[in-house]
N, C-alpha and C positions, 0 to 999 in steps of 0.2 A: 473108715466111718462112712455112713450112709444115712440119707437124711429126708425124708418125704413127705412134701405138704402134703398129699393127698393119703398119705400114709393114716390121717385120722381115721378114715373110712375102714381100713382094715389094720388098723393098731393091735388089735386082739388077737387076731389071726396071726400077724407076725409074733407076736410073744407069743403065742402058744406053738410056733414051729419049733421050738426047741433046737434050733440052728445049733450046732455045736460050737462054732465060732464065735457065738453072741455072748458078749461080755457085759452089755448093759443095754438096758432101753428105756429112756425118758421121755415120758408125754410132755408137750409144748403145746401152745394152742394152736398152731397150725401145721401140726404134723406128729411124727415120732422121730426121735433122734435115736438111733443104734448104732453101737461101738462094735465091733469084730475085730478080734484077732486071729490073722491068719499068716503062713510064713510065705503063701504066695498069692496074691490078689485073684488069680485065675479059679481058685481054691472056692472061692465066693461067686464067681462070676455068673455060674448057671441059675445058681438060687438067686441072684439079684435079679436077673430077666426073668426068670418065672413070676415076677410081681408086674413084670410091664410098666406102664407108665406111671405108677404108683411108685417109682423110685426115682430118688436124685441123688447120684452120688457126690460129697462133697470134696473128700481127698481119699488119697492123694491123687494129685490131679493126673496122673498120666491112664490112673485107672478108671478115672471120672471120664476121661474123652473116649474109653471103651465101651461106656454102657451108653446106649441112647436114649435121648429123652422124646 
């Protein structure tokens, strides 16, 4: 699961990206909450890093530690 406080600025782009692993996207006042289903978190790592500082990973914790803030 990823959540970005700054996703509010790019929420439409994230929704339109049609990422294969994206299960759901829910708008919140402080950002966009996105759920992904992947076999290996590494399958999503490159895509997440492409959004730069606009992404905050909530869980799993081991993966969150691999994505810089």
